[in-house]
A tleap script that builds the chain and sets N, CA, C and O, in Angstrom:
source leaprc.protein.ff14SB
mol = sequence {
  NMET ALA ILE LYS LYS GLN TYR LEU LYS SER
  LYS PRO VAL CYS LYS VAL THR PHE SER VAL
  PRO ALA GLU GLU ALA LYS LYS VAL ALA VAL
  LEU GLY THR PHE ASN GLU TRP ASN GLN LYS
  LYS ALA VAL GLN LEU LYS LYS LEU LYS ASN
  GLY THR PHE LYS GLY THR VAL ASP LEU GLU
  LYS ASP ASN SER TYR GLU PHE ARG TYR VAL
  VAL ASP GLY GLN TRP THR ASN ASP ASP GLN
  ALA ASP ALA TYR ALA TRP SER ASP PHE ALA
  ALA ALA GLU ASN GLY VAL LEU ASN CVAL
}
set mol.1.N position { 9.113 -9.735 2.473 }
set mol.1.CA position { 10.957 -8.909 2.164 }
set mol.1.C position { 10.830 -7.222 2.900 }
set mol.1.O position { 9.976 -6.608 3.539 }
set mol.2.N position { 11.823 -7.025 2.523 }
set mol.2.CA position { 12.105 -5.262 4.196 }
set mol.2.C position { 13.135 -4.705 4.023 }
set mol.2.O position { 14.165 -4.941 4.654 }
set mol.3.N position { 12.956 -3.565 2.796 }
set mol.3.CA position { 13.678 -2.331 3.345 }
set mol.3.C position { 13.472 -1.745 4.090 }
set mol.3.O position { 12.400 -1.228 4.404 }
set mol.4.N position { 15.005 -1.655 4.808 }
set mol.4.CA position { 15.524 -0.786 6.022 }
set mol.4.C position { 15.932 0.499 5.404 }
set mol.4.O position { 16.059 0.604 4.184 }
set mol.5.N position { 16.017 0.898 5.740 }
set mol.5.CA position { 16.296 3.102 5.633 }
set mol.5.C position { 17.431 4.268 6.964 }
set mol.5.O position { 17.148 5.157 7.766 }
set mol.6.N position { 18.934 3.457 6.461 }
set mol.6.CA position { 19.527 4.833 7.585 }
set mol.6.C position { 20.051 5.702 6.732 }
set mol.6.O position { 20.786 5.595 5.751 }
set mol.7.N position { 19.549 6.563 7.271 }
set mol.7.CA position { 20.292 7.852 7.035 }
set mol.7.C position { 21.368 8.828 7.356 }
set mol.7.O position { 21.050 9.849 7.967 }
set mol.8.N position { 22.704 8.613 6.985 }
set mol.8.CA position { 23.896 9.456 7.770 }
set mol.8.C position { 24.007 10.801 7.784 }
set mol.8.O position { 23.659 11.458 6.804 }
set mol.9.N position { 24.448 11.306 8.767 }
set mol.9.CA position { 24.495 13.088 9.215 }
set mol.9.C position { 25.861 13.263 8.647 }
set mol.9.O position { 25.924 14.491 8.595 }
set mol.10.N position { 26.887 12.857 8.232 }
set mol.10.CA position { 28.122 13.053 7.797 }
set mol.10.C position { 27.424 13.321 6.134 }
set mol.10.O position { 27.437 14.455 5.656 }
set mol.11.N position { 27.037 12.538 5.626 }
set mol.11.CA position { 26.596 12.432 3.756 }
set mol.11.C position { 25.181 12.977 3.426 }
set mol.11.O position { 24.435 12.684 4.360 }
set mol.12.N position { 24.672 13.509 2.664 }
set mol.12.CA position { 23.506 13.458 1.928 }
set mol.12.C position { 23.188 12.092 1.586 }
set mol.12.O position { 22.619 11.974 0.501 }
set mol.13.N position { 23.543 10.382 2.624 }
set mol.13.CA position { 23.058 9.532 1.190 }
set mol.13.C position { 22.731 8.561 2.539 }
set mol.13.O position { 22.984 8.598 3.743 }
set mol.14.N position { 21.956 7.600 1.524 }
set mol.14.CA position { 20.722 7.017 2.534 }
set mol.14.C position { 21.182 5.253 2.804 }
set mol.14.O position { 21.075 4.615 1.756 }
set mol.15.N position { 21.526 4.643 3.675 }
set mol.15.CA position { 21.888 3.748 3.354 }
set mol.15.C position { 20.358 2.446 3.257 }
set mol.15.O position { 19.595 2.498 4.222 }
set mol.16.N position { 20.108 1.669 2.424 }
set mol.16.CA position { 19.863 0.924 2.060 }
set mol.16.C position { 19.625 -0.380 2.053 }
set mol.16.O position { 20.200 -0.924 1.110 }
set mol.17.N position { 18.894 -1.243 2.848 }
set mol.17.CA position { 19.084 -2.535 3.068 }
set mol.17.C position { 17.828 -3.005 2.917 }
set mol.17.O position { 16.718 -2.733 3.375 }
set mol.18.N position { 18.470 -4.090 1.854 }
set mol.18.CA position { 17.316 -4.833 0.663 }
set mol.18.C position { 17.028 -6.056 1.561 }
set mol.18.O position { 17.601 -6.932 0.913 }
set mol.19.N position { 16.509 -6.667 2.629 }
set mol.19.CA position { 16.538 -8.513 2.469 }
set mol.19.C position { 14.573 -9.294 1.838 }
set mol.19.O position { 13.384 -9.103 2.095 }
set mol.20.N position { 15.086 -9.814 1.307 }
set mol.20.CA position { 14.376 -11.085 0.884 }
set mol.20.C position { 14.382 -12.376 1.258 }
set mol.20.O position { 15.374 -13.025 0.926 }
set mol.21.N position { 13.667 -12.831 1.767 }
set mol.21.CA position { 12.970 -14.363 2.639 }
set mol.21.C position { 13.153 -15.178 1.161 }
set mol.21.O position { 12.174 -15.149 0.416 }
set mol.22.N position { 14.618 -16.056 0.608 }
set mol.22.CA position { 14.170 -16.598 -0.713 }
set mol.22.C position { 14.722 -17.788 -0.715 }
set mol.22.O position { 15.488 -18.053 -1.641 }
set mol.23.N position { 14.474 -18.736 0.273 }
set mol.23.CA position { 15.366 -20.264 0.994 }
set mol.23.C position { 15.336 -20.955 -0.406 }
set mol.23.O position { 16.220 -21.811 -0.383 }
set mol.24.N position { 14.816 -20.954 -1.399 }
set mol.24.CA position { 14.794 -22.338 -2.173 }
set mol.24.C position { 15.474 -21.312 -3.847 }
set mol.24.O position { 15.468 -21.807 -4.973 }
set mol.25.N position { 15.933 -20.009 -3.543 }
set mol.25.CA position { 16.418 -19.325 -4.762 }
set mol.25.C position { 17.553 -19.498 -4.521 }
set mol.25.O position { 17.875 -19.645 -3.343 }
set mol.26.N position { 18.997 -19.559 -6.030 }
set mol.26.CA position { 20.336 -19.714 -5.988 }
set mol.26.C position { 20.520 -17.891 -5.994 }
set mol.26.O position { 21.321 -17.461 -5.164 }
set mol.27.N position { 19.887 -16.966 -6.796 }
set mol.27.CA position { 20.604 -16.142 -6.284 }
set mol.27.C position { 19.522 -14.996 -6.541 }
set mol.27.O position { 18.970 -15.013 -7.642 }
set mol.28.N position { 19.224 -14.157 -5.770 }
set mol.28.CA position { 18.780 -12.620 -5.405 }
set mol.28.C position { 19.730 -10.921 -6.384 }
set mol.28.O position { 20.861 -10.480 -6.584 }
set mol.29.N position { 18.853 -10.717 -6.562 }
set mol.29.CA position { 19.478 -9.436 -7.305 }
set mol.29.C position { 18.688 -8.210 -7.949 }
set mol.29.O position { 18.101 -8.250 -9.030 }
set mol.30.N position { 18.819 -6.629 -6.717 }
set mol.30.CA position { 18.267 -5.687 -7.299 }
set mol.30.C position { 19.145 -5.128 -8.054 }
set mol.30.O position { 20.363 -5.127 -7.870 }
set mol.31.N position { 18.293 -4.421 -9.308 }
set mol.31.CA position { 18.289 -3.630 -10.301 }
set mol.31.C position { 17.102 -2.543 -10.337 }
set mol.31.O position { 15.916 -2.743 -10.077 }
set mol.32.N position { 17.763 -1.263 -10.752 }
set mol.32.CA position { 17.156 -0.093 -10.477 }
set mol.32.C position { 17.659 1.210 -11.354 }
set mol.32.O position { 18.564 1.090 -12.180 }
set mol.33.N position { 16.890 2.668 -11.067 }
set mol.33.CA position { 17.370 3.140 -12.298 }
set mol.33.C position { 18.277 3.794 -11.225 }
set mol.33.O position { 18.506 4.974 -11.493 }
set mol.34.N position { 19.022 3.223 -9.759 }
set mol.34.CA position { 20.133 3.488 -9.563 }
set mol.34.C position { 21.366 2.757 -9.950 }
set mol.34.O position { 22.486 3.174 -9.656 }
set mol.35.N position { 21.174 1.791 -10.533 }
set mol.35.CA position { 22.078 1.210 -11.262 }
set mol.35.C position { 21.853 1.303 -12.941 }
set mol.35.O position { 22.900 1.233 -13.584 }
set mol.36.N position { 21.426 1.355 -13.206 }
set mol.36.CA position { 20.189 2.100 -14.732 }
set mol.36.C position { 19.928 0.748 -14.857 }
set mol.36.O position { 20.361 0.253 -15.897 }
set mol.37.N position { 19.333 -0.011 -14.084 }
set mol.37.CA position { 18.207 -1.607 -14.801 }
set mol.37.C position { 19.922 -2.360 -15.131 }
set mol.37.O position { 19.738 -3.472 -15.624 }
set mol.38.N position { 21.114 -2.117 -15.021 }
set mol.38.CA position { 21.551 -2.408 -15.889 }
set mol.38.C position { 23.011 -4.407 -15.063 }
set mol.38.O position { 23.927 -4.580 -14.259 }
set mol.39.N position { 22.360 -5.059 -15.839 }
set mol.39.CA position { 22.466 -6.109 -15.075 }
set mol.39.C position { 24.151 -6.388 -14.190 }
set mol.39.O position { 24.419 -6.830 -13.073 }
set mol.40.N position { 25.242 -5.745 -15.639 }
set mol.40.CA position { 26.505 -5.332 -14.086 }
set mol.40.C position { 25.973 -5.412 -13.446 }
set mol.40.O position { 25.819 -6.426 -12.765 }
set mol.41.N position { 25.236 -4.051 -13.298 }
set mol.41.CA position { 25.943 -2.742 -11.747 }
set mol.41.C position { 24.449 -3.587 -10.958 }
set mol.41.O position { 23.983 -2.908 -10.044 }
set mol.42.N position { 23.805 -4.747 -11.182 }
set mol.42.CA position { 22.892 -5.176 -10.540 }
set mol.42.C position { 23.308 -5.458 -8.566 }
set mol.42.O position { 24.452 -5.740 -8.212 }
set mol.43.N position { 22.677 -5.374 -8.020 }
set mol.43.CA position { 23.400 -5.110 -6.236 }
set mol.43.C position { 22.895 -6.699 -6.051 }
set mol.43.O position { 21.725 -7.011 -5.832 }
set mol.44.N position { 24.340 -7.917 -6.220 }
set mol.44.CA position { 23.918 -9.220 -5.385 }
set mol.44.C position { 23.440 -8.565 -4.292 }
set mol.44.O position { 23.892 -7.609 -3.662 }
set mol.45.N position { 22.210 -9.389 -4.128 }
set mol.45.CA position { 22.374 -10.414 -2.165 }
set mol.45.C position { 23.329 -11.261 -2.023 }
set mol.45.O position { 24.283 -11.638 -2.704 }
set mol.46.N position { 22.897 -11.491 -1.012 }
set mol.46.CA position { 24.173 -12.337 -0.050 }
set mol.46.C position { 23.361 -13.725 0.497 }
set mol.46.O position { 22.280 -13.344 0.946 }
set mol.47.N position { 23.435 -14.553 0.567 }
set mol.47.CA position { 22.602 -15.207 1.279 }
set mol.47.C position { 22.783 -15.804 2.192 }
set mol.47.O position { 23.739 -16.580 2.210 }
set mol.48.N position { 21.467 -15.600 3.911 }
set mol.48.CA position { 22.131 -15.892 5.290 }
set mol.48.C position { 22.081 -17.140 5.514 }
set mol.48.O position { 22.161 -17.905 4.553 }
set mol.49.N position { 21.942 -17.626 6.783 }
set mol.49.CA position { 21.984 -19.437 6.690 }
set mol.49.C position { 20.074 -19.218 7.079 }
set mol.49.O position { 19.315 -20.173 7.249 }
set mol.50.N position { 19.723 -17.973 7.132 }
set mol.50.CA position { 17.997 -18.548 7.533 }
set mol.50.C position { 17.511 -18.100 6.388 }
set mol.50.O position { 16.333 -17.748 6.330 }
set mol.51.N position { 18.407 -18.034 5.200 }
set mol.51.CA position { 17.603 -18.685 3.744 }
set mol.51.C position { 17.713 -17.265 3.603 }
set mol.51.O position { 18.365 -17.046 2.582 }
set mol.52.N position { 17.212 -15.715 4.424 }
set mol.52.CA position { 17.148 -14.071 3.565 }
set mol.52.C position { 18.563 -13.634 2.762 }
set mol.52.O position { 19.740 -13.643 3.125 }
set mol.53.N position { 18.112 -13.368 1.901 }
set mol.53.CA position { 19.039 -12.889 0.554 }
set mol.53.C position { 19.228 -11.509 1.854 }
set mol.53.O position { 18.573 -11.516 2.896 }
set mol.54.N position { 20.262 -10.396 1.488 }
set mol.54.CA position { 20.023 -9.190 2.161 }
set mol.54.C position { 21.331 -8.253 1.360 }
set mol.54.O position { 22.533 -8.465 1.525 }
set mol.55.N position { 20.996 -7.662 0.867 }
set mol.55.CA position { 22.259 -6.569 1.271 }
set mol.55.C position { 21.700 -5.100 1.160 }
set mol.55.O position { 20.503 -4.817 1.118 }
set mol.56.N position { 22.849 -4.123 1.116 }
set mol.56.CA position { 23.206 -2.555 1.015 }
set mol.56.C position { 23.582 -1.990 -0.298 }
set mol.56.O position { 24.462 -2.246 -1.120 }
set mol.57.N position { 22.457 -0.993 -0.202 }
set mol.57.CA position { 23.098 -0.354 -1.433 }
set mol.57.C position { 23.217 1.383 -0.979 }
set mol.57.O position { 22.367 1.924 -0.272 }
set mol.58.N position { 24.277 2.008 -1.466 }
set mol.58.CA position { 23.798 3.833 -0.922 }
set mol.58.C position { 23.433 4.137 -1.970 }
set mol.58.O position { 23.668 3.765 -3.119 }
set mol.59.N position { 22.438 5.315 -1.218 }
set mol.59.CA position { 21.603 6.191 -2.401 }
set mol.59.C position { 21.087 7.844 -2.063 }
set mol.59.O position { 20.369 8.053 -1.085 }
set mol.60.N position { 21.393 8.624 -2.688 }
set mol.60.CA position { 21.599 9.963 -2.595 }
set mol.60.C position { 20.236 10.547 -2.162 }
set mol.60.O position { 19.330 10.786 -2.961 }
set mol.61.N position { 20.149 10.805 -0.525 }
set mol.61.CA position { 18.690 11.584 -0.707 }
set mol.61.C position { 18.466 12.339 -1.006 }
set mol.61.O position { 19.264 13.137 -1.497 }
set mol.62.N position { 17.117 12.545 -0.869 }
set mol.62.CA position { 15.791 13.719 -1.521 }
set mol.62.C position { 15.567 13.162 -2.991 }
set mol.62.O position { 15.134 14.098 -3.663 }
set mol.63.N position { 15.671 12.176 -3.652 }
set mol.63.CA position { 15.296 11.459 -4.535 }
set mol.63.C position { 14.101 10.353 -4.632 }
set mol.63.O position { 13.554 9.925 -3.615 }
set mol.64.N position { 13.763 9.951 -5.878 }
set mol.64.CA position { 12.784 8.714 -5.328 }
set mol.64.C position { 13.851 7.400 -6.965 }
set mol.64.O position { 14.303 7.792 -8.041 }
set mol.65.N position { 13.850 6.099 -6.443 }
set mol.65.CA position { 13.799 4.908 -7.348 }
set mol.65.C position { 13.557 4.719 -7.575 }
set mol.65.O position { 12.388 4.854 -7.210 }
set mol.66.N position { 13.731 3.952 -8.671 }
set mol.66.CA position { 12.408 2.505 -9.328 }
set mol.66.C position { 12.959 1.746 -9.286 }
set mol.66.O position { 14.112 2.040 -9.599 }
set mol.67.N position { 12.806 0.526 -8.993 }
set mol.67.CA position { 13.884 -0.829 -8.581 }
set mol.67.C position { 12.348 -1.894 -8.502 }
set mol.67.O position { 11.166 -1.669 -8.244 }
set mol.68.N position { 13.271 -3.298 -8.937 }
set mol.68.CA position { 12.403 -4.442 -8.892 }
set mol.68.C position { 13.565 -5.483 -8.123 }
set mol.68.O position { 14.731 -5.093 -8.068 }
set mol.69.N position { 13.189 -6.797 -7.549 }
set mol.69.CA position { 14.341 -7.890 -7.464 }
set mol.69.C position { 13.831 -8.667 -8.206 }
set mol.69.O position { 12.671 -8.963 -8.491 }
set mol.70.N position { 15.738 -9.290 -8.794 }
set mol.70.CA position { 15.389 -10.766 -9.742 }
set mol.70.C position { 16.032 -11.578 -8.704 }
set mol.70.O position { 17.094 -11.383 -8.113 }
set mol.71.N position { 15.126 -12.588 -8.594 }
set mol.71.CA position { 15.121 -13.791 -7.609 }
set mol.71.C position { 15.408 -14.985 -9.122 }
set mol.71.O position { 14.523 -15.189 -9.952 }
set mol.72.N position { 16.566 -15.523 -9.176 }
set mol.72.CA position { 16.300 -16.369 -10.149 }
set mol.72.C position { 15.467 -16.206 -11.535 }
set mol.72.O position { 14.474 -16.894 -11.769 }
set mol.73.N position { 15.984 -15.199 -12.454 }
set mol.73.CA position { 15.687 -15.128 -12.852 }
set mol.73.C position { 14.174 -14.426 -13.845 }
set mol.73.O position { 13.753 -14.107 -14.957 }
set mol.74.N position { 13.850 -14.539 -12.266 }
set mol.74.CA position { 12.136 -13.640 -11.969 }
set mol.74.C position { 12.189 -12.507 -11.397 }
set mol.74.O position { 12.715 -12.156 -10.341 }
set mol.75.N position { 11.501 -11.860 -12.307 }
set mol.75.CA position { 11.176 -10.075 -11.483 }
set mol.75.C position { 10.064 -9.876 -10.599 }
set mol.75.O position { 8.862 -10.048 -10.802 }
set mol.76.N position { 10.595 -9.539 -9.727 }
set mol.76.CA position { 9.323 -9.118 -8.839 }
set mol.76.C position { 9.595 -8.644 -7.763 }
set mol.76.O position { 10.680 -8.781 -7.199 }
set mol.77.N position { 7.878 -7.534 -7.012 }
set mol.77.CA position { 8.007 -6.473 -6.348 }
set mol.77.C position { 8.493 -7.041 -5.122 }
set mol.77.O position { 8.255 -8.171 -4.695 }
set mol.78.N position { 9.572 -5.667 -4.320 }
set mol.78.CA position { 8.584 -5.878 -2.850 }
set mol.78.C position { 7.934 -4.724 -2.276 }
set mol.78.O position { 8.059 -3.500 -2.295 }
set mol.79.N position { 6.807 -6.050 -1.494 }
set mol.79.CA position { 5.412 -5.531 -1.330 }
set mol.79.C position { 5.314 -3.923 0.240 }
set mol.79.O position { 4.454 -3.091 0.530 }
set mol.80.N position { 6.540 -4.222 0.727 }
set mol.80.CA position { 6.656 -2.930 1.535 }
set mol.80.C position { 7.174 -1.503 0.813 }
set mol.80.O position { 7.379 -0.542 1.555 }
set mol.81.N position { 7.418 -1.346 -0.854 }
set mol.81.CA position { 7.811 -0.581 -1.399 }
set mol.81.C position { 7.092 0.608 -0.371 }
set mol.81.O position { 6.544 0.548 0.730 }
set mol.82.N position { 7.372 1.620 -1.257 }
set mol.82.CA position { 6.791 3.026 -0.723 }
set mol.82.C position { 5.634 3.797 -1.403 }
set mol.82.O position { 4.888 4.570 -0.803 }
set mol.83.N position { 5.548 3.424 -3.076 }
set mol.83.CA position { 4.703 3.169 -3.698 }
set mol.83.C position { 4.801 1.787 -5.773 }
set mol.83.O position { 5.279 0.677 -6.010 }
set mol.84.N position { 4.271 2.526 -6.374 }
set mol.84.CA position { 4.588 2.096 -7.073 }
set mol.84.C position { 4.202 2.666 -8.739 }
set mol.84.O position { 3.144 3.165 -9.124 }
set mol.85.N position { 5.646 2.349 -9.640 }
set mol.85.CA position { 5.066 3.003 -11.363 }
set mol.85.C position { 5.070 2.533 -12.026 }
set mol.85.O position { 6.063 1.873 -12.332 }
set mol.86.N position { 3.796 2.537 -12.831 }
set mol.86.CA position { 4.147 2.070 -14.445 }
set mol.86.C position { 5.238 1.951 -15.070 }
set mol.86.O position { 5.666 3.048 -15.430 }
set mol.87.N position { 6.085 0.807 -15.449 }
set mol.87.CA position { 7.502 0.413 -16.541 }
set mol.87.C position { 6.417 0.027 -17.538 }
set mol.87.O position { 5.646 -0.918 -17.374 }
set mol.88.N position { 6.435 1.198 -19.038 }
set mol.88.CA position { 5.588 0.694 -20.623 }
set mol.88.C position { 6.676 -0.407 -20.888 }
set mol.88.O position { 6.482 -1.361 -21.641 }
set mol.89.N position { 7.663 -0.217 -20.303 }
set mol.89.CA position { 9.755 -0.935 -20.793 }
set mol.89.C position { 8.943 -2.281 -20.620 }
set mol.89.O position { 8.470 -2.938 -21.548 }
set mol.90.N position { 8.851 -2.620 -19.079 }
set mol.90.CA position { 8.372 -3.999 -18.735 }
set mol.90.C position { 6.952 -4.622 -18.971 }
set mol.90.O position { 6.661 -5.791 -19.220 }
set mol.91.N position { 5.859 -3.128 -18.772 }
set mol.91.CA position { 4.955 -3.930 -19.000 }
set mol.91.C position { 4.396 -4.565 -17.790 }
set mol.91.O position { 3.686 -5.570 -17.842 }
set mol.92.N position { 4.861 -3.723 -16.267 }
set mol.92.CA position { 4.532 -3.730 -15.015 }
set mol.92.C position { 4.746 -2.859 -14.248 }
set mol.92.O position { 5.280 -1.825 -14.648 }
set mol.93.N position { 4.304 -3.066 -12.593 }
set mol.93.CA position { 4.733 -1.865 -12.503 }
set mol.93.C position { 6.182 -1.658 -11.468 }
set mol.93.O position { 6.624 -2.747 -11.102 }
set mol.94.N position { 6.563 -1.071 -11.219 }
set mol.94.CA position { 8.534 -1.020 -10.326 }
set mol.94.C position { 8.098 -0.641 -9.276 }
set mol.94.O position { 7.031 -0.027 -9.295 }
set mol.95.N position { 8.733 -0.865 -8.095 }
set mol.95.CA position { 8.380 -0.409 -6.812 }
set mol.95.C position { 9.491 0.515 -6.874 }
set mol.95.O position { 10.578 0.277 -7.401 }
set mol.96.N position { 8.993 2.047 -6.052 }
set mol.96.CA position { 8.986 3.124 -6.025 }
set mol.96.C position { 9.854 3.102 -4.611 }
set mol.96.O position { 9.290 2.288 -3.879 }
set mol.97.N position { 11.040 3.694 -3.917 }
set mol.97.CA position { 11.915 3.843 -3.380 }
set mol.97.C position { 12.084 5.362 -2.888 }
set mol.97.O position { 12.966 5.935 -3.528 }
set mol.98.N position { 11.457 6.169 -1.902 }
set mol.98.CA position { 11.523 7.367 -1.854 }
set mol.98.C position { 12.780 7.481 -0.614 }
set mol.98.O position { 12.644 6.693 0.322 }
set mol.99.N position { 13.886 8.345 -0.576 }
set mol.99.CA position { 14.623 8.839 0.542 }
set mol.99.C position { 14.917 10.055 0.509 }
set mol.99.O position { 15.552 10.562 1.434 }
savepdb mol mol.pdb
quit
């Protein structure tokens, strides 16, 4: 898994690209505090020919966001998250993204 951050000079925004290698998966999405953990607002990642799912979201910079991936219904963290934060709601850790 990979997270790429690209800061825009023209706006206080960071373009964050999520990449998840999951050849066998049919569907991968990113949920987090930036979309209120709402499945309907989830960032759906697109499957590339090499089996990696990829998608980009614009996040306001100078903030921290908690997030997790949903791969075919299974919640999972990114091993390259900036940090991890315990969630009592999920009874698990969420990845933290600092932008």
